[in-house]
C-alpha positions as CSV (number, residue, x, y, z in Angstrom):
1,M,0.0,0.0,-0.1
2,N,1.1,3.5,-0.7
3,N,0.6,6.5,1.5
4,A,1.5,9.3,-1.0
5,A,-2.3,10.2,-1.3
6,A,-2.4,11.0,2.4
7,S,-2.4,14.8,2.6
8,L,-3.4,15.1,6.3
9,P,-1.2,14.3,9.2
10,A,-1.1,10.6,10.1
11,V,-1.8,9.4,13.7
12,S,0.8,7.1,15.2
13,F,0.8,5.3,18.6
14,F,1.5,2.0,20.4
15,I,-1.0,-0.3,21.7
16,G,-1.2,-3.7,23.5
17,W,-3.1,-6.8,22.4
18,P,-6.8,-6.7,23.4
19,E,-9.5,-8.6,21.6
20,M,-11.1,-7.2,18.5
21,E,-13.8,-4.8,19.3
22,G,-16.2,-2.5,17.5
23,V,-15.8,-0.9,14.1
24,E,-14.6,2.3,15.5
25,D,-12.2,0.9,18.0
26,T,-8.6,0.9,17.0
27,A,-7.9,-1.9,19.6
28,W,-8.5,-4.4,16.9
29,L,-5.1,-3.6,15.3
30,G,-3.4,-5.2,18.3
31,A,-5.2,-8.4,17.6
32,V,-4.1,-8.2,14.0
33,A,-0.5,-7.6,14.8
34,D,-0.7,-10.5,17.3
35,E,-1.9,-12.8,14.6
36,L,0.9,-11.6,12.2
37,K,3.4,-12.6,14.9
38,Q,2.0,-16.0,15.2
39,R,2.1,-16.5,11.5
40,G,5.8,-15.3,11.3
41,I,4.9,-12.2,9.2
42,L,6.2,-10.1,12.1
43,A,8.9,-11.0,14.7
44,P,7.5,-12.9,17.7
45,S,8.6,-10.1,20.1
46,G,8.8,-6.4,19.9
47,D,6.6,-3.4,20.0
48,C,4.6,-2.4,16.9
49,A,3.8,1.2,15.7
50,F,0.4,1.9,14.0
51,E,-0.2,4.6,11.6
52,R,-3.4,5.5,9.9
53,L,-3.1,6.5,6.4
54,T,-5.6,9.4,5.7
55,G,-7.4,10.3,2.4
56,G,-9.4,7.2,1.6
57,V,-13.2,7.2,1.6
58,S,-14.1,3.7,1.5
59,S,-11.8,1.9,3.9
60,D,-9.8,2.3,7.0
61,I,-6.1,1.7,6.1
62,W,-3.2,1.4,8.5
63,T,0.4,0.5,8.7
64,I,2.0,-1.8,11.2
65,A,5.6,-1.2,11.7
66,Q,8.1,-3.3,13.6
67,G,11.6,-2.2,13.2
68,D,12.4,-2.1,9.4
69,R,9.4,-4.2,8.7
70,R,6.2,-2.5,7.6
71,V,2.8,-3.9,6.2
72,A,-0.5,-2.4,5.4
73,V,-3.9,-3.3,6.9
74,K,-7.1,-2.6,5.0
75,R,-10.6,-2.9,6.4
76,A,-13.8,-1.9,4.6
77,L,-16.2,0.8,6.0
78,P,-19.8,0.1,5.9
79,K,-20.5,3.8,5.1
80,L,-18.2,5.7,2.7
81,R,-16.7,9.1,3.7
82,V,-18.3,11.3,1.1
83,E,-20.9,14.1,1.4
84,Q,-24.0,12.1,0.4
85,D,-25.2,9.0,2.3
86,W,-23.5,6.0,0.5
87,Q,-23.7,2.7,2.2
88,A,-21.8,-0.3,0.8
89,P,-21.5,-3.9,1.9
90,V,-18.2,-4.7,3.7
91,S,-18.0,-8.1,1.9
92,R,-16.3,-6.0,-0.8
93,N,-13.1,-6.3,1.1
94,A,-12.9,-10.0,0.2
95,A,-13.4,-9.2,-3.5
96,D,-10.5,-6.7,-3.2
97,A,-8.2,-9.3,-1.8
98,R,-9.3,-12.0,-4.3
99,W,-8.7,-9.5,-7.2
100,L,-5.1,-8.8,-6.0
101,Q,-4.4,-12.5,-5.5
102,T,-5.7,-13.3,-9.0
103,V,-3.8,-10.7,-10.6
104,R,-0.6,-11.5,-8.8
105,G,-0.8,-14.9,-10.6
106,I,-1.0,-13.0,-14.0
107,M,1.3,-10.1,-13.4
108,P,3.1,-10.4,-9.9
109,E,4.9,-7.1,-10.3
110,A,1.6,-5.2,-10.8
111,V,0.0,-5.7,-7.3
112,P,1.1,-5.8,-3.7
113,E,1.3,-9.2,-2.0
114,I,-1.5,-10.4,0.2
115,L,0.1,-11.6,3.5
116,H,-3.1,-12.4,5.6
117,H,-6.7,-12.3,4.9
118,D,-9.6,-12.5,7.5
119,E,-12.7,-12.6,5.5
120,A,-15.0,-12.8,8.5
121,A,-13.6,-9.5,9.9
122,H,-13.3,-7.9,6.5
123,F,-9.7,-6.9,6.5
124,F,-6.5,-8.1,4.9
125,V,-2.9,-7.4,5.3
126,M,-0.6,-6.7,2.3
127,S,2.9,-5.7,1.5
128,Y,3.6,-1.9,1.9
129,I,5.0,0.0,-1.1
130,E,7.0,3.2,-0.2
131,P,5.7,6.3,-1.9
132,E,9.2,7.1,-2.9
133,R,9.4,4.0,-4.9
134,A,6.0,4.3,-6.6
135,P,4.1,7.7,-6.4
136,V,0.4,7.8,-7.0
137,W,-0.4,8.4,-10.7
138,K,-3.2,10.9,-9.8
139,S,-0.7,13.1,-8.0
140,Q,1.7,13.0,-11.0
141,L,-1.0,13.8,-13.4
142,L,-2.4,16.7,-11.5
143,S,1.1,18.1,-11.0
144,G,1.6,18.2,-14.8
145,T,3.8,15.1,-15.0
146,V,2.1,13.2,-17.9
147,S,3.8,10.3,-19.7
148,A,2.2,8.7,-22.6
149,S,4.4,5.7,-22.3
150,F,3.2,5.1,-18.7
151,A,-0.4,5.5,-19.9
152,A,0.2,2.9,-22.6
153,A,1.7,0.6,-19.9
154,V,-1.5,1.0,-18.0
155,G,-3.7,0.2,-20.9
156,R,-1.6,-2.8,-21.7
157,A,-1.8,-4.1,-18.2
158,I,-5.5,-3.7,-17.9
159,G,-5.9,-5.5,-21.3
160,R,-3.6,-8.3,-20.2
161,I,-5.7,-8.9,-17.1
162,H,-9.0,-8.9,-19.0
163,A,-7.5,-11.3,-21.7
164,A,-6.2,-13.7,-19.0
165,T,-9.5,-14.0,-17.2
166,A,-12.0,-13.7,-20.1
167,G,-14.6,-16.6,-20.4
168,R,-13.3,-18.4,-17.4
169,A,-15.8,-20.2,-15.2
170,D,-13.7,-20.1,-12.1
171,I,-13.7,-16.3,-12.4
172,R,-17.4,-16.0,-12.8
173,A,-17.9,-18.2,-9.6
174,A,-15.2,-16.5,-7.6
175,F,-16.3,-12.9,-8.6
176,D,-20.0,-13.2,-8.6
177,N,-20.4,-9.7,-7.3
178,G,-23.0,-8.2,-9.5
179,E,-25.0,-6.9,-6.6
180,T,-22.1,-5.1,-4.9
181,F,-20.9,-3.7,-8.3
182,H,-24.3,-2.3,-8.8
183,A,-24.4,-0.8,-5.3
184,I,-21.0,0.9,-5.3
185,R,-20.6,1.7,-9.0
186,L,-23.7,1.6,-11.2
187,S,-26.1,3.2,-8.6
188,P,-24.0,6.1,-7.3
189,Y,-22.4,6.9,-10.6
190,L,-24.8,6.3,-13.3
191,E,-28.2,5.9,-11.6
192,S,-27.7,9.1,-9.6
193,T,-26.8,11.0,-12.7
194,A,-29.8,9.8,-14.5
195,L,-32.0,11.3,-11.7
196,R,-30.2,14.7,-12.2
197,H,-30.7,14.6,-15.9
198,P,-34.2,13.3,-16.8
199,P,-33.9,13.8,-20.6
200,L,-30.8,11.6,-20.5
201,A,-32.2,9.0,-18.0
202,P,-33.7,6.5,-20.5
203,R,-30.3,6.1,-22.4
204,I,-28.3,6.0,-19.2
205,R,-30.6,3.3,-17.7
206,E,-30.1,1.3,-21.0
207,V,-26.5,1.4,-20.7
208,I,-26.8,0.3,-17.1
209,E,-28.7,-2.7,-18.0
210,I,-26.3,-3.7,-20.8
211,T,-23.3,-3.2,-18.5
212,A,-24.8,-5.2,-15.6
213,A,-25.7,-8.0,-17.8
214,R,-22.2,-8.7,-19.2
215,R,-20.0,-11.2,-17.3
216,E,-17.0,-11.5,-19.6
217,C,-13.8,-11.2,-17.5
218,L,-12.4,-10.0,-14.2
219,I,-12.8,-6.2,-13.9
220,H,-11.3,-3.9,-11.2
221,G,-14.3,-1.5,-11.1
222,D,-12.4,1.5,-9.7
223,M,-9.5,1.8,-12.3
224,S,-8.6,5.3,-11.4
225,P,-5.2,7.0,-11.3
226,K,-5.7,7.4,-7.6
227,N,-5.5,3.5,-7.4
228,I,-2.5,3.1,-9.6
229,L,1.1,3.7,-8.6
230,A,3.6,4.8,-11.1
231,A,6.5,2.5,-10.4
232,D,9.6,2.4,-12.7
233,T,8.7,-1.2,-13.4
234,G,5.2,-0.2,-14.6
235,P,1.9,0.3,-12.9
236,I,0.9,-1.1,-9.6
237,F,-2.8,-1.6,-9.0
238,L,-4.7,-1.1,-5.7
239,D,-8.0,-0.9,-4.2
240,A,-10.2,-3.4,-6.1
241,E,-13.1,-3.3,-3.8
242,C,-15.5,-3.0,-6.8
243,A,-14.1,-6.2,-8.5
244,T,-16.5,-8.5,-10.3
245,C,-16.8,-10.6,-13.3
246,G,-18.1,-8.1,-15.7
247,D,-17.8,-5.8,-18.6
248,P,-14.2,-4.9,-19.5
249,A,-15.4,-1.6,-21.2
250,F,-16.3,-0.4,-17.7
251,D,-12.4,-0.5,-16.6
252,L,-11.3,1.0,-19.8
253,A,-13.9,3.9,-19.9
254,F,-13.4,4.5,-16.0
255,C,-9.7,5.1,-16.3
256,L,-9.8,7.0,-19.7
257,N,-12.4,9.4,-18.0
258,H,-9.7,10.8,-15.7
259,L,-7.6,11.6,-18.5
260,L,-10.4,13.8,-19.8
261,L,-11.3,15.4,-16.5
262,K,-7.7,16.3,-15.5
263,R,-7.4,18.6,-18.6
264,L,-9.4,21.0,-16.7
265,R,-6.4,21.6,-14.3
266,A,-3.6,21.2,-16.8
267,A,-1.6,24.2,-18.0
268,D,-1.2,22.3,-21.2
269,P,-3.8,19.7,-21.8
270,A,-2.2,18.3,-25.0
271,P,-0.1,15.6,-23.1
272,L,-3.2,14.4,-21.5
273,F,-4.8,14.0,-25.0
274,D,-1.8,12.0,-26.0
275,A,-1.9,9.9,-22.8
276,F,-5.5,9.1,-23.5
277,E,-4.7,7.9,-27.1
278,A,-1.7,5.9,-25.8
279,M,-3.6,4.2,-23.1
280,A,-6.6,3.2,-25.4
281,S,-4.0,1.8,-28.0
282,G,-2.1,0.0,-25.3
283,Y,-5.3,-1.7,-24.1
284,F,-6.2,-3.1,-27.5
285,E,-2.6,-4.4,-28.0
286,T,-3.2,-7.0,-25.2
287,A,-7.0,-7.3,-24.9
288,R,-7.0,-10.4,-27.1
289,F,-10.2,-12.3,-26.2
290,A,-13.5,-13.3,-27.7
291,G,-15.7,-10.3,-28.1
292,A,-12.8,-7.7,-27.5
293,E,-13.6,-6.2,-30.9
294,H,-17.0,-4.9,-29.3
295,V,-15.3,-3.3,-26.2
296,E,-14.5,0.0,-27.8
297,R,-18.1,0.8,-28.9
298,R,-19.5,0.0,-25.4
299,A,-16.6,2.0,-23.7
300,A,-17.6,4.9,-26.0
301,A,-21.1,4.7,-24.7
302,L,-20.1,4.6,-21.2
303,L,-17.5,7.2,-21.2
304,P,-19.6,10.3,-21.4
305,M,-21.9,9.0,-18.8
306,L,-19.0,8.5,-16.4
307,F,-17.6,11.9,-17.4
308,L,-21.0,13.6,-16.5
309,A,-21.2,11.4,-13.3
310,R,-18.1,13.0,-11.9
311,V,-19.8,16.3,-11.6
312,D,-23.5,15.2,-11.1
313,G,-23.1,11.8,-9.3
314,K,-22.6,10.9,-5.8
315,S,-18.8,11.1,-6.1
316,P,-17.8,14.2,-7.8
317,V,-14.2,14.8,-8.4
318,E,-12.7,17.3,-5.8
319,Y,-10.5,19.3,-8.2
320,I,-13.4,20.5,-10.4
321,T,-14.6,23.5,-8.4
322,E,-16.1,26.1,-10.9
323,E,-19.6,25.8,-12.0
324,S,-18.5,27.0,-15.5
325,E,-16.3,23.9,-15.7
326,R,-19.2,21.7,-14.7
327,D,-21.4,23.2,-17.2
328,L,-18.8,22.6,-19.9
329,I,-18.7,18.9,-19.1
330,R,-22.4,18.6,-19.1
331,R,-22.5,20.4,-22.5
332,V,-20.0,18.0,-24.0
333,A,-21.3,14.9,-22.4
334,A,-25.1,15.3,-23.1
335,P,-24.9,14.9,-27.0
336,L,-22.4,12.1,-26.7
337,I,-25.0,10.2,-24.4
338,T,-28.0,10.8,-26.6
339,T,-26.1,10.1,-29.7
340,P,-23.2,7.8,-29.0
341,V,-20.1,7.6,-31.1
342,E,-18.3,4.4,-32.2
343,T,-14.8,5.3,-31.2
344,L,-12.9,6.6,-28.1
345,R,-11.0,8.9,-30.3
346,E,-14.0,10.8,-31.3
347,I,-14.7,11.5,-27.6
348,N,-11.2,12.6,-27.0
349,E,-11.1,15.0,-29.9
350,R,-14.6,16.5,-29.0
351,W,-13.3,17.3,-25.5
352,Q,-10.1,18.8,-26.7
353,R,-11.9,20.9,-29.1
354,A,-14.3,22.2,-26.4
355,L,-11.3,23.1,-24.3
356,N,-9.7,24.9,-27.1
357,E,-12.7,26.9,-27.9
358,G,-13.0,28.0,-24.3
359,K,-9.6,29.5,-24.5
360,T,-10.3,31.6,-27.6
């Protein structure tokens, strides 16, 4: 786990080893550390330091340090830390752990290692990745550090994961998480946006049904730059709480969406235009599975809806603060929703034109 996204001061302290208690009681970390000692993940003796990593909205994330050894603990919250009321099943923690374990079998360099998983208590322990080794991609993009080659590597990695899990009965059985995916992705993003935009609602609900019905491969469900670390070896993926056997177009559109949105904060949006193209191209280099030829069309239908959702859904992006910017997104997204295009490039070009016209 990486703590580069934590902008607020962390909380550190030492505790003993009481039994696990309520959701809000930090004493449970002592029991976790005790279990890790018994399993040989930590040394059998010696004090442990506990540090909360701030900034997340869906889980409590802590590090446990003992000497030079540090691990991360992640436990799902029943209510997300957002302005609107957003409840989510804590069982999503198990999907997160299973996604990381599955992907480690495909691309071991692309995920942290799961060291311990307690499904009943809704937490797991994983290797900790120092932020100096792998900064959060979102932070890089917002600071103006944009690499088309890294974006292409992200696309290739996502395509590789989709291709390796497509059409597999074991994946469908292990990731039968359609209800959770609906509760924490389709409902707060797309259904809530449909309620805000009645003229667009029939088309949005049609795409929701199409997306929910597809069970083609293992998808992450929250493929956002905030959940991707930019290591020298390539992308490292985190936070797969939304993982399900679903539509690969959702992962692709969800990540590309951020390469559209962040242009509103960029001094020069051109590198993000190029990164969008590189990521999409990288994805289709490796997304070799039955039905992959239809993914782009579905992603092009989803993308403007997700674009609109990040200003009018339950989880608006924090860096778009001006109503004029929100209105620009609405003006570009609406016609792309009612009259969808066939290619992702067309969406990329339309958004770039709208930005260019706004500067003249």
